[in-house]
C-alpha positions as CSV (number, residue, x, y, z in Angstrom):
1,M,17.5,-17.5,12.0
2,K,14.5,-18.2,14.0
3,V,11.7,-15.6,12.9
4,L,8.3,-14.6,14.1
5,L,6.2,-13.3,11.3
6,T,2.7,-12.0,11.8
7,G,0.3,-11.4,9.4
8,A,1.7,-14.5,7.5
9,A,-1.6,-15.4,6.0
10,G,-2.2,-12.1,4.2
11,F,-1.1,-10.8,0.9
12,I,2.2,-9.2,1.8
13,G,2.8,-11.5,4.6
14,S,2.4,-14.9,2.5
15,H,5.1,-13.7,0.1
16,V,7.4,-12.6,3.0
17,A,7.0,-16.2,4.2
18,R,7.9,-17.5,1.0
19,A,10.9,-15.5,0.6
20,L,12.2,-16.3,4.2
21,V,11.8,-20.0,3.8
22,R,13.7,-19.7,0.2
23,E,16.3,-18.1,2.4
24,G,16.4,-21.2,4.8
25,Q,15.1,-19.1,7.6
26,E,13.1,-21.1,10.5
27,V,9.8,-19.2,10.1
28,H,7.1,-19.2,12.9
29,A,4.0,-17.9,11.1
30,L,1.5,-16.2,13.3
31,V,-2.0,-16.3,11.8
32,L,-5.3,-15.6,13.5
33,P,-7.5,-18.6,14.7
34,E,-10.0,-18.0,11.8
35,D,-7.4,-17.1,9.1
36,D,-7.7,-19.1,5.8
37,T,-4.1,-20.0,4.9
38,W,-4.8,-20.6,1.2
39,R,-1.9,-18.4,0.2
40,L,0.6,-20.5,2.1
41,Q,-0.3,-23.9,0.9
42,D,2.7,-24.4,-1.3
43,I,4.9,-23.7,1.8
44,A,2.8,-25.0,4.7
45,S,5.1,-28.0,5.4
46,S,8.0,-25.7,5.9
47,L,6.4,-23.3,8.3
48,H,5.8,-23.6,12.3
49,F,2.2,-22.3,12.6
50,I,1.0,-20.4,15.5
51,R,-2.6,-19.7,15.8
52,G,-3.6,-16.7,18.0
53,S,-4.3,-12.9,17.9
54,I,-2.0,-10.4,19.5
55,L,-5.1,-8.5,20.0
56,D,-5.8,-10.6,23.0
57,P,-3.7,-9.2,25.9
58,S,-3.4,-12.7,27.3
59,F,-2.1,-14.2,24.2
60,V,1.5,-15.5,24.5
61,V,3.4,-16.0,21.5
62,A,5.8,-18.6,22.6
63,P,8.2,-19.1,25.6
64,A,11.3,-19.7,23.3
65,P,13.3,-16.4,22.0
66,F,13.2,-15.4,18.6
67,E,16.2,-13.5,16.7
68,L,14.2,-11.6,14.3
69,G,10.4,-10.3,14.5
70,V,8.6,-9.2,11.4
71,H,5.4,-7.7,12.2
72,L,3.0,-7.3,9.2
73,A,-0.4,-7.9,10.8
74,W,-3.0,-4.8,10.8
75,H,-6.6,-4.3,9.8
76,V,-6.6,-3.7,6.0
77,E,-10.1,-4.7,4.7
78,P,-10.2,-2.5,1.6
79,G,-12.6,0.5,1.8
80,K,-12.8,0.4,5.4
81,Y,-9.3,0.3,7.1
82,L,-8.2,3.9,6.4
83,H,-10.9,5.2,9.2
84,A,-11.6,2.0,11.2
85,S,-11.5,2.3,15.0
86,E,-9.8,-0.9,15.1
87,N,-6.5,0.7,14.0
88,K,-6.1,2.0,17.7
89,D,-6.4,-1.5,18.8
90,W,-3.5,-2.6,16.8
91,V,-1.2,0.2,18.1
92,E,-1.5,-1.3,21.5
93,A,-1.3,-4.8,20.5
94,S,1.7,-4.2,18.3
95,L,3.7,-2.5,21.3
96,R,2.7,-5.5,23.6
97,L,4.2,-7.8,20.9
98,A,7.5,-5.9,20.6
99,R,7.8,-5.6,24.3
100,A,7.3,-9.2,24.6
101,L,9.9,-10.1,22.0
102,Q,12.2,-7.7,23.6
103,T,11.9,-9.2,27.0
104,A,12.5,-12.5,25.3
105,G,15.8,-11.5,23.9
106,C,15.0,-10.6,20.3
107,R,17.4,-8.4,18.8
108,R,15.8,-6.9,15.6
109,F,12.2,-6.0,14.7
110,V,10.7,-5.2,11.3
111,A,7.5,-3.5,11.4
112,A,5.3,-2.2,8.7
113,G,4.6,1.3,7.9
114,S,2.7,3.2,5.2
115,C,3.3,5.9,2.5
116,F,0.3,7.5,4.0
117,E,2.3,8.8,6.9
118,Y,4.1,11.3,4.7
119,A,2.6,14.8,4.1
120,P,0.8,16.1,1.1
121,G,3.7,17.8,-1.1
122,K,5.8,17.4,-4.3
123,P,7.4,13.9,-4.7
124,P,9.4,11.8,-4.4
125,Q,9.2,11.4,-0.6
126,D,12.2,10.2,1.2
127,E,12.6,9.0,4.6
128,S,13.2,12.4,6.0
129,Y,10.1,14.0,4.2
130,P,7.7,15.5,6.7
131,T,5.1,13.5,8.1
132,A,1.2,14.6,8.5
133,P,-1.0,11.5,8.2
134,S,-4.6,12.5,7.5
135,T,-6.3,9.1,8.4
136,L,-6.7,7.2,11.4
137,Y,-4.7,4.3,9.8
138,A,-1.9,6.6,9.0
139,Q,-1.7,8.4,12.3
140,S,-1.9,4.9,14.3
141,K,1.2,3.6,12.0
142,L,3.1,6.9,12.8
143,K,2.2,6.7,16.4
144,L,3.3,3.1,16.6
145,F,6.5,4.1,14.9
146,H,7.3,6.5,17.4
147,A,6.4,4.4,20.4
148,L,8.7,1.4,19.1
149,Q,11.6,3.8,18.8
150,S,11.7,4.2,22.6
151,L,12.3,0.3,23.0
152,D,15.7,-1.5,23.3
153,L,15.1,-3.1,19.7
154,E,17.1,-2.6,16.5
155,L,13.9,-1.2,14.8
156,A,13.4,-0.9,10.7
157,W,10.0,0.5,9.7
158,V,9.3,-0.2,6.2
159,R,7.1,2.1,4.6
160,F,5.0,0.3,1.6
161,F,3.6,2.5,-1.1
162,Y,1.1,1.0,-3.8
163,L,1.5,-2.6,-4.7
164,Y,0.0,-5.4,-6.8
165,G,0.3,-9.1,-7.8
166,P,-0.9,-12.7,-7.3
167,Q,-3.1,-13.5,-4.5
168,E,-4.1,-9.8,-4.0
169,D,-7.7,-9.1,-2.6
170,P,-10.0,-9.0,-5.5
171,R,-11.5,-5.6,-4.4
172,R,-8.2,-3.6,-4.9
173,L,-7.4,-1.8,-8.2
174,V,-5.3,-4.1,-10.3
175,P,-7.6,-7.1,-9.8
176,V,-10.7,-5.1,-10.4
177,V,-9.4,-4.0,-13.6
178,I,-8.0,-7.5,-14.6
179,N,-11.2,-9.5,-13.6
180,S,-13.6,-6.8,-15.2
181,L,-11.7,-7.2,-18.6
182,L,-11.4,-10.9,-18.4
183,R,-15.2,-11.0,-17.8
184,N,-15.8,-8.6,-20.6
185,Q,-17.1,-6.1,-18.3
186,E,-16.4,-2.4,-18.0
187,A,-13.9,-1.2,-15.7
188,K,-15.1,2.2,-14.3
189,L,-12.3,4.2,-12.9
190,V,-11.4,7.7,-11.3
191,P,-9.7,10.2,-13.7
192,G,-6.6,8.6,-12.4
193,D,-4.1,11.3,-13.4
194,R,-2.4,11.3,-9.9
195,V,1.3,10.1,-9.5
196,R,1.4,6.8,-7.9
197,D,4.3,4.3,-7.0
198,F,3.4,0.5,-7.7
199,L,5.6,-2.4,-6.9
200,H,5.0,-6.2,-7.4
201,V,4.4,-7.9,-4.2
202,E,7.4,-10.3,-4.7
203,D,9.6,-7.3,-4.9
204,V,8.0,-6.0,-1.8
205,A,8.8,-9.2,0.1
206,G,12.4,-9.1,-1.1
207,G,12.7,-5.7,0.2
208,V,11.3,-6.6,3.6
209,C,13.8,-9.5,3.6
210,A,16.6,-7.4,2.5
211,V,15.9,-4.8,5.2
212,A,15.6,-7.7,7.9
213,R,19.0,-9.0,6.8
214,S,20.6,-5.6,6.9
215,Q,21.7,-3.2,9.5
216,L,19.0,-0.6,8.4
217,T,17.2,1.0,11.1
218,G,14.3,3.7,11.2
219,A,12.1,4.4,8.4
220,V,12.8,2.6,5.0
221,N,10.7,3.0,1.9
222,V,9.8,-0.1,0.2
223,A,9.0,1.0,-3.4
224,S,9.7,1.2,-7.1
225,G,10.8,4.8,-7.2
226,V,9.1,4.6,-10.7
227,P,6.2,7.2,-11.3
228,V,3.0,5.8,-12.9
229,T,-0.7,6.8,-13.0
230,V,-3.8,4.7,-12.4
231,R,-4.7,5.7,-15.9
232,E,-1.5,4.4,-17.4
233,I,-2.0,1.0,-15.2
234,A,-5.7,0.6,-16.5
235,L,-4.9,1.3,-20.0
236,K,-1.7,-1.0,-19.9
237,I,-3.6,-3.9,-18.5
238,G,-6.6,-3.1,-21.1
239,E,-3.9,-3.5,-24.1
240,M,-2.5,-6.8,-22.7
241,I,-5.9,-8.3,-22.4
242,E,-7.0,-6.6,-25.7
243,R,-9.9,-4.8,-24.2
244,A,-8.7,-1.4,-23.8
245,D,-12.2,-0.3,-25.0
246,L,-13.6,-1.4,-21.7
247,V,-11.6,0.8,-19.4
248,K,-13.5,3.8,-18.6
249,I,-11.2,6.4,-17.1
250,G,-13.1,9.2,-15.3
251,A,-16.4,7.5,-15.0
252,L,-16.0,7.7,-11.1
253,P,-15.2,10.8,-9.1
254,Y,-12.3,10.9,-6.9
255,P,-13.2,10.3,-3.6
256,A,-12.9,13.1,-0.8
257,S,-10.1,11.0,0.8
258,E,-7.9,10.5,-2.5
259,P,-4.2,11.1,-1.8
260,T,-2.2,13.5,-3.7
261,D,0.9,12.4,-5.6
262,K,2.8,9.5,-4.0
263,L,6.3,8.6,-5.3
264,A,9.1,7.2,-3.1
265,D,12.7,7.8,-3.1
266,N,14.1,4.2,-2.5
267,T,17.6,5.1,-2.4
268,K,18.1,3.8,1.2
269,L,16.8,0.6,0.2
270,R,18.7,0.3,-2.9
271,E,22.1,1.5,-1.4
272,G,21.8,0.0,2.1
273,P,21.2,-3.7,1.7
274,G,21.4,-3.3,-2.3
275,W,18.0,-4.3,-3.1
276,T,16.9,-4.2,-6.7
277,P,13.5,-5.4,-8.1
278,R,12.8,-8.4,-10.2
279,Y,10.1,-7.2,-12.1
280,T,9.5,-4.2,-14.6
281,L,5.6,-2.9,-14.2
282,E,5.0,-4.6,-17.6
283,E,6.4,-8.0,-16.5
284,G,4.7,-7.8,-13.2
285,F,1.2,-7.2,-15.1
286,H,1.8,-10.1,-17.5
287,Q,2.3,-12.3,-14.5
288,T,-0.6,-11.0,-12.4
289,I,-3.0,-11.3,-15.4
290,D,-1.9,-15.1,-16.1
291,W,-2.3,-15.8,-12.3
292,W,-6.0,-14.7,-12.5
293,K,-6.6,-16.3,-15.9
294,N,-5.8,-19.5,-14.0
295,R,-7.9,-19.1,-11.0
């Protein structure tokens, strides 16, 4: 299958690219002109790279049709993306891309949504759970989802919850805790008592590919369905590195934008394409800690 993958140089995109290559797909990886493709070094010879930005209205992806589009590119800079004005630009750019693929004969389109689209309330959240996004990021994602539904495409909207794993941005939670402890530095954290849903990035990629191969349409939660708190995550990593004494729970206040409990009901993903995760949380942390130790 000929696949166009946007965001291929990113954390999730690189793992999706790897999973698609393992399946034997013909992967055309769209990366920004300035992107560092270090995450793709091991599979670079198996990819067809396209340099360009869909934010540029004059950019044309390729004249030949794709059978599948997997759209993961977005503005996701940690600490900034939730309220960044760039979110609005990505809505328009994503619509242009989807329309271009549709015109060229693409049948199926898989795009990345977010658990932040869901309204606050008692978890778990399934795909029918009410939506009430409170940030520009989540509002933009939901706006795009609704706009894409009007196109003549077989649309699957994969809603990611929380994730972790090798190659993650070092400013995010799990790398911050791991690297602080490996350097014998304190990991100062919020109280961390709210429920979260964390899934290893390779299992996230496996979920995206499972959805892409399936006939599922509409929103699909890609998540573990297993409740955990930031407190539990940090203390577990501390035990594994044998520096739990450096984990300082409650040293920082919750930010005003801290979400309420987030936990997925992933029945649609499990029962549709029959997806199951490879990693338990403990196995995933061991693998991720080893990766950072070797950096």
